[in-house]
N, C-alpha and C positions, 0 to 999 in steps of 0.2 A: 648792103653796103659792105665795102671791103676796106682793108687797111694794108699799107705797104711800108716797109721800113728798109733803110739803107745803112751802110756802115757809118759809124761815127769815128772820130779820131780823138783819142784821149778825152772821151765824153763830150766833145764839141764837133759840130759839123765843120766842113772846110770852107763854107761860104763867108764872105766878108761881113754880111749883115743879113737880117731876116728877110728883107725885101728880095735880095738875090736868091735866097733859098726858096722863097714862095714862088718867084718867077720860074725857077727851075722845076719845082713840083708841078706847076701848071703846064710847062712844056712836056714833061714826062706823061702827065695824064692826058694831054691833048692827043698824043699818039694813040691812045686807047679810045677816047670818046669823040675824036674827029676835029676839034678846034679848041683854041685857047678860051673862047667865050664859053663853050660847053664845059671845059675843064673848070673854069671859075665857078660856074653854077653847080657843078657836081661836087666840089670840094666841101668837106665838113670841118676837119681839123688839120693844121700843120703841126707836126712834132719837130721842134727846131732847137730846143734849149739844151737837152742832154743826149739826144739821139735824133737821127733824121728819119722822117717818114711823113706820111699823110693818110688821112681817111677820106673816102669819097663814096658817093652813091654810084654804084655800077649795076648794070643789068647782068643777069647770069651769063649772057653771051660775051659781054665785055670782060667780066671777071675771069672767064675761062682762058683769056689770051695772055694773062700775066700771073705771076706768083703772088697771091694775096691770101689773107685769111679773113673769114667773115666776121663782122661785128655782130655779136649776139647780145641778148639781154641777160644780165646777171641779176641775182637776187640777194637780199640781205639775209644773213644767217641769224634769225632772232633768238650796307656792306659789312655785312658781318664777315665777308670772305677774308679780309686781310687779318682780322683777329683770329679767325679759324686757322690761317696759315702761319700765325705767330710772327707776323711781319711788322716791324716798326718803321721800315722805310728809310731809316737813317743809320743803320748799323747792322751788325750780325753778331750772334752769340753762339760759339761752337765750343762745347766742352769747357765752358767757363771763360773762354777768351772773347772779349768784347771789344770791337773797334767802333768808335763813335765818329760819325762824319759830321762835317760842318752843317749848320742850319741852311747853308747855301747849296747843299747837295742837290744835284739834278736841276737847279734852276736855270742853267744855261743850256740844257738839253732841249731840243725841239722835237716834238712828236707830230708827224704828219698824219692826219686822220682823214681817210677816204671813206665817205659814208653819205648820210642823208642831211648833212649840215649840222647846225648847232643852235641852241636857244641861248643867246649870249647873256641874258639876265639871270640865268641859273646861278645860285651861289657857288656852285662848284667851279665857276670860271672867274671868281673874284681874284684880282691881282694883289691882294693884301700882302705887304712886306716883300714883294718881288722887286728886284732892281730893274735897270734898263733892259730893253729888248736886246738879246745877244747880237753882237756885231756881225756874226756870220749869216744872219738871216737876210735874204734878199727878196722876200715875198711881198704880198700886197694885201690890202683890206678892200675887197671889191664890194661896192654898194649895189643895192637893188631894193625892191619893195620890202619894207619892214626891216631893212638892214642898212645902217649908216656907218660912217667911219668911226663914230664914237662908240660903236658896239665892240670894236677891237680895243684891246688894252694890253697891259704888260703880261697878262696870262694868255689871253686869246690874241695872239700877235699877228695872225694872218687868216684870211678867209677868201675863198674863191668858189665859184659855182660853174657848172658845165651843163649845157642844155642842147647844144647843136646835134650831138650824136643821138640823144634820146628823141629829139624831134624828127630826125631822119629815119630812125628805126620805127617809132611808134606814134608820132604825132604829138599834139599838145598834152602835157601832163595833166591838165585839168579834166581830160576825158577819162582818167583812170581812178580818180578818187574824189570823195565828197569833201566839202570844207574848203578852207582857204589854201591855195597853193602859192608859196612865196618863190618867185623867180629871182632868188637871191641866196646867199649862204644860210639864211634862217631855216631852221629845221621845222618842217611841217608834218613830220611823221613820228618823230620821237626816238627812233633807233639811234640816230647819230648822237644826240644829246646824251643818251644813256651810255653808249659805249665810250664816248669821249670822257665823260666824268668818271667812268670806271678806270680808264687808263691813267689820267693825269688830274683828276678833279682835286681841287683844294679841299682841305678838311672842313667839314660843315657839321656843326652841332644841330641836330634835328629836334631839339627840345620843343621848339614852337611849331613844328610841322605835324599835321594831323596824324595821330596814331603811331608816330615814330619817336615818342618822347624818350626812349632809352637807346637810341641809335646815333652813331656818328657816321656820316658818309665821307669817304675819301677815296682817292685814286691810288694806283700803285706807285706813281711818281708825283706826289701832290705839289711839288714845286717846279715841275717841268713846264715848259711852254707848249702851247697848242696852236697848230696851223691846220685849218679846216679846208677840205676840198669836197664840195658837195657834188656828187655824181648820181645820187639815187633820188628818184622822184616817187615817193612812197616805196613800194617794194620792187621797183624796176630801175636797173642801172645799165646804161649803154656801155658796151665794150670800148667804143671809140672815145667816149668821155673818160672812162677809167684810164685809158692809155695817156690821154692828155693830162689828167691829174698826176699821174706818175711823172711825166715829163716836167711839169711845173714844180712838184714837190722836191724832186731831186735838185732842180736848179735853185729853188728857194733856200736850200741849205738845211733841210730837216735832217735829224740824226737817226730817227726810227720812223717807220711807216706802219700804222696799224690799219687793217682792212678786214672787216667782217662781211665779206661778199663772196659769192660763188655762183657758178653756172647752174648748179643743181645736179650736176653729174661729174664724174671724173674726166679730166682732160684726155683727149685721144692721141695727142702728140705734142711735141715740144715747140711746134711752130703754128699751133692752131688756136691760140688763145692770147688775147691782149694782156691778160693778167700775168701770164708766164713771161711774156716779153718785157712788160713794165717792171716786174719785180726783179728780173735778171739785170736790167739797167740800174736798178737801185743797188743791188749787190755789187755790181761793177764799180759803183761810186761810193762804196763803203757804208751802205745803209741797210740795216736788217729790216726785212719785211716780216711782220707777224700777221698770220691770217687764220681764219676759222676753218675747221675741218669739214663743216657741213652738218646738216641735221637729218640725214637719211639713214640713221642707224636702224630704225624700225624696219627698213626694207631689206636688211640683211647685211652681209659683209662685202668688202671690196668696193666701197662707194666713197671712200675718203676723197675730199677735194683739196685743191691747192697743195698738191703733193710733190712738187719739185724740190730738189735738195737745197736750193738756195733760199727757200721760205721756211720760217718756223711755223709749223702746222699744229693748231691747238684744238684738242678735243675738250669735252665738257663733262664735269662731274659735280657731285653735290657738296654742300657745306653742312655744318652741324646746327642749322636752324630750321625748324619746321613751323609753318603757320597753320594753326588749327582753326576750324570754324564749325561750331556745333549747330546741328539742326534739331529743333525740339518738335516732337510729334504730338499733336493734340493740343487742346487748350488748357494751359496751366498744369500739364502733366510733367513728370520727371523723366520721361522717356527721351533720351538724347542720342542722336546719331553723331559719332565722331567723324568729321569730314575735314577737308582742307579748304582753304579759301583766303581771299585777300579783300576783306570788306572793311571800309572805313567806318561804317555805321551799322547799328543793329536795325533789323527790319521790325519796326514797332508793331506789336500785335501779332495775331495769328491770321493766316490767309489760307484759303482753300488750295489744296494740292490737286494738280491734274496731270495725268500722264500725257506727254506730248503726242504719242500715237493716237490717243483718244480725242485729240484736238486737231485732227487732220483737216486741212483746208480742201477746197474744191480741186479734184484731180490728183490729190496726193494719197498714197497708201498709208496704212498704219505704220509700216516700217519706215517709209520715207519721212513721215512727220516725227517719228520718235527721235531722229537725229537733230531736229530743230534747224534744218537747213532753210535757207531763204526761200520763201514762196510755198512752204509746206504747212503752215499753221493757220488756223481759223481764229482771227482776232476776237470774234464774238464768244469763243469758248475760253481762250487763255486770258482775256482781259481781266485785270484785278486779281489774278491767281499766281501761285508759285508753280512753275512748270518743270516737270521732271523729264530731262532730256538724256539721251544716251550718246556715247562716243562711238562713231562709226569706225574710226581707225585712230591709231596713236598719233598720226600726223594731223588730225583735225585741230582747228583753232578754236579753243574753248571760248575765247573772247568774242569771236564772231557769233557764236550761238547765243550768248547773253544779249548781244545787240539785237538779234532777230527777235528774241523773246520780248525785249523792251519795246521794239517797234510795233509789236502786235498787242501791246498793252499789258504784258506780264509785269508783276512787281518783284519777282525773284525767280531764281533758277536753281534747281538741283541737278547736277550733272553726274551721272553714274559712269565712272571711267575706271574700271577695274585694272589695277596694275599700272596706272599712269600718273602716279603722284609726282614724278619729277618733271612733268611737262606743263603743269596746268595752273600755276599761280599767276594771275593777271590782275590788272586793275579793271574789274568788270564794270559794265554800265549799270548793273543792278546787283543787289545782294545775291551772292552765289555760294552754295556749298558744293564741294566736289567729293564724291564718295569713291574711294579707290580700293577699299577693303571689301572682299566678297561677303563676309559675314554681316557687315553693316548694310550692304546693299540688300541682302536677304531680309534683314529686319525691316527696312523701308518697304520692301515689296509685300511682306506679310501684313504690315500695318495698312497699306493701301487696299489690300484684298479683304481686310477684316471688318471694314465699316463703310457705309455709304457716304459719310460726310468726313472726309479726311482733311485735316488742317495742320499747318505747321508754322514755325517761325524760324528765321535765320539770324544767328548772332554774328557780331563782328569778330574779326580774327584775334587770336591770342598766340603770341610767339613762345616757342620753347627752344632754348639754345643748349649747347653742349650735348646734343643727341649723339648717340654712339653709332659705330660702324660707318663712319663717314671719313673720307669721301667714298662714294661708290659711283660707278660710271652711269651717266644719264642714258636712258634707253634710246633717245633720239640721236645721240652723238655718232657721227659717221665712223665707220670702222675700216681697217685694212683687211687684207693686204693691198698694197699700192698697185693699182692696175696699170699705172704708167710705167713704173720700173719696180718690180717686186724685190730687187736687191736693196732698196732704200725703204726702211721701216717707216711707215706713216700711220697715224699721226706721230708727231715728235714728243708731245707732252700733253697732259691734261691739266685743266685749271677750273676753278669754280665757274659754273655756267648754269646753275639751277637756282631760281628764285633770288636773283641778284638785285639788290636795292641800289638805285642810282637816279640821277636827275632826269626829269622828263618835262616836255613843254606843257604848259597849262592848256586847258580847253579854252575855246573862244570866249566863253562867258566868265572866265576866272581872272582875266587881266594879265597883261604882259609880265608883270612883276610877281605873279603868284609863285609860291615856293612849292614845287611838286616833285616828289620822289616816288618812284614806282618800281615794283618788282617785275623782272622779265627773265626769261630762260632761253637758252640756245648756245651753240658754240660761238655765236656773236658775242655773248657776254663773257665767255671764257677767254677769247682772243685778247681783249684789252687788258686782262689781268697779266698775261704774259708780256704784252707790250709795255705796260708800266714797269715791270721788273727789268725788261731790256733797257728801258730809258735810264733807270737808276744805275744799271751796270755800265752803260755808256758814259754816264756822268763821272763815275769813279775810275773807269779804265778808258780814257778818251781814245787811246791808240789801238784798242782792240778791234779786230775785224768783225764783220757780221758772223762769220763762222765761229770765231772764238766766243762771241756772246751766246750764240746758239748752244755751243758745247757746254758752257758754264751752266746754262739753264737745264740742259738735258742730263748731264752727268751727276748733278746734285739732287735730282728729283727723288721723291719718296715712292715706295711701292707697297707701303703698309698704311692702314687706316688708323684712326685715333684709338683703336683697341689693340694695336700692334698685330693685327691680322692682315692677310693679303687683301688688297683692294678688290672689291667684288664688282662684277658686271651687273647690269640691271636685272638679270635673271637669277642672280644669287650665286653664280659660279665665280671662281677666281678669274679676275681680268687678266688679259695677256697684253703684250706689246701691240697687238692689233687693235686693242681698245684704247690704251693710254700711252703708247710709245715707250718713252723712258720712265714714265711714272707721273706723280702729281707734283705740280709746281711747288718749290720750296724756297721762297723768295730770298731770305737773308743769306742762306748758304751759297747762293749763286755768286755773291760778291767775293768769295774766297774759295774757288774750286780746286786750287792746287795745281791741276794740270788741265790743259785743253787740247782738243782735236781741232786743228786749223786747216783750212783749204782756201785756195784763191782762184782767180779766173783761169789760170792755166790748168789747174786740176779739174775745173768744170769743163774745159774744152776736152780734156781726155775722157771725162765721163760722157759728154754728149757724143763724142766720136763712137763710144761703145753703144750708143742708142741709135746708130745708123743715120745720123745727120752727116751730110757731106761737107767738104771743106769750104765750098762756096757759101753754103748756108751759115756755117760757123763764122766765116769772115764777115758776113752781113751782121751777125749777132754781136761780134766782139770788136769789129772795127780794126782788124789787123790780119795779117797773113797767118793762115792756120795750116799746119801739116799734121794730120792724124797719124798716130803711131800704128804700126802693124807688127804683130797683132795688137788690137786695141787693148788698152788697160781695162780690165774687168770692172763692171759697174760696182761690184761689192768692194773694190779696192779704193773707191773714193774715201778720203780720210774723214769719214762720218762718225759722229759720237756713238751711234748704234751699229750693229753688225747684222746684215741680212744676206741670206743666200737663197734666192727665189727658186733655184733649180739646182739640186745637188744629186748628181748621178754617180758620184764616186768621191774620193778624197779631194778636198779643196784647201788651199792655203790663202788666208786673207792677211793683208798687210796694213799696218797703221803706224802713225807718228804722233807722239805726245810732246807737248811743249810745256815746260815748267813755268808757271806764272805766280809761284808763291813768293813769300817774303824771304829776305836773306837769312833770317833766323829759323825758317822752317826746315824740317827734315828734307833731305835730298834723295833718300833711298825709298823707292816704292816697290812693293811686292804684290803679285797678282793672286787672286783667288778665283776659282772657276766653278760655275754651276753649268754642267753640261746638259744640253737638251737630251731627252730620252732617246736611247738607241744611237747616240752619236758620241764618239770619243773626241774630246777637245783638249789640246795642249797649247800652251803659250810659250814661245821662245823669243828672247830669254824670259824667265819668270821673275826677274829682278831688274829694275832700272835705276841707275845711279846718276842723278843729274848734277853731281858735283862739278863736272868738267864740261858739260854741254847742256844747254837748255832744251835741246831737241833730241829725242831718242826714238828709234824704230823698234817694232816688235812684230812677230808673226803669230797668227792663230791658225793651227792646223785642225781640220775637221775630218774625221774618218767615220762614215756612216755604217750602220749594220744593214741587214737586208730588209728591215722594217721601213715602210714608206709612210709619208705624211708630214704634217707640220710638227715642229718641235720648238720649244722656247728654253732659253737659259740666260746666262750672262757672265761677264767678267767684271771684276772690281780691282782697281789699283789703289793701294792704300799706303800711306807713310807710317801707319801704326799708331797715329795720334788723332788728328782731327780731320784728315782729308780722305774721302772715299769717292773714287771716280768710277761711276757705274756705267756700264754699257750693256743694254739688253741684246740678246741674240735671238734671231729667228731663222730657222732653216726649213726648207721644203725638200725632203728626201724623196726622189722619184725613182 
């Protein structure tokens, strides 16, 4: 299936009505497929609200005759966090200066949420104390099985779902997952409910919710409104549907779009992915898109997704809460194994332990069975026992393993997963202990070798907060450098994405109104943290552009953990901008950044000209005549909040513009401090900026490398000497 887009004009197509545009699309497609009738049958979606285009089913031979990009299947990137970041959501406190915002703060801001839908009964979507729906919202509450008009309210103000693209790509969604599939905005997977409540969830006291009696759940913008666009059917999301959701969300009047979806690999070009086209149209219409960076960090570097400069790309890191789950060895013994886990109940009594490899089913080897993959275990051996499984790779889904053990009759699972503590807290189907420490794993192994009758018991989890050396980067979080354009540092920011507690749909036997909150991990969980902060920023600074909001988030980020040491990567080394971009999300400071780096559509045209897009392609993308400059503006001269030079073979000068956004009483003079990358001399001209007579000032950064080659990191900081520190990381690749 392919998609085709055409120029818009001031975000609107030039046809008098949708019927005229649809007729024109059929005529265009008929030239490819042979007739109007064939065109009507091949059509999937018309994109007609904020940009013009369509998606249609084409054979490879038909697609080869026109300029199209293929619709691909994307996947989901799967709250103590706000307290950890010291965010109150209604004000900021910098060096004793506190600005309190009205209780109405962010309640007129609308967050568009493109994901797997929503469970509307979750308390996180309660409209308590919210006023009327904002007048600028033009969306709809679309009904379907399990979802009625009454499911929308003053909090959940809009809901749509998209299935045509998925059906054309993959067939009926019921073929891909067990359980009930709701062909409506209702979430039948959980991911959408979790990420939506993390971004904008109302504050919920969890005193009456199982095992969470000391927690409060809330989103980053708890009084913002939510408009849901369901494009994912379990973990599959069609590109054609995603593009349609962007078209609708922009038209509906959302202020921020949050989307925790990716293709599973970096984009290969700026015209080859619906995600890039949809998010560009959002930027053109003044809407910031916040997206997850991807969960391929265990595969190495250079795999960050959603890496175009008009998207805020969010990596994942830890918070200062750990969930422990003890495993007791023997009957009535005091020998305890310290493990991780998320168990709502103790496993009453002691049960026999069995190594999964020793319970191999017919045709499975010892090694295959040891990973507890589907079809490898013998139910007659594991039935009624606690099964000890191993992690095959850091990308394994631990929840799936517990499901396999349960289906084969096991009563509990012990998962040996050395070094994987940041990936493995789930709501398991059966009591589960996860051993991530090598010494503890050795103790378990010695016990199982020491006696013929090994028994154990698994306890429910216990939380510990204020743990030190946090945040640190999650091992799964995708890393730079940016393979699309190495001059743009990606990811942009890191945010809490490990063991995040948020709303979740109940199981089918728990009832529609059951209150369920679940921990989950992934850059999917990090993205809505940044989205919630962006929504609060938008509510306070209504006229700020998407680039200005990005800048405020990036330049106020933190690069130290809660022990005032450098944030660490998962392997214990100091993290770099390839891991966390500009640093860790620092919510309240974003509201008063002092200065911002801004850029607009014309700057993006200059940037894309440098990426070898031609003027016809850019005219289609921007809906106006385009003339590329010659020589093109270097990509590293896009007015981005970070500075990257992906190929430095000699001296380079980089240019930036800063805009003063402080209060009238704030200091107007900023001075720069420099941390040069190793083996590179960096100077900034001028080194002082006085905004007394102009709110926009330019400066230049000169780089002179030595003969040593390789990657180097540094940074510059502009400060007024009081409360504002505007930080920009530097990445250079000296060749």
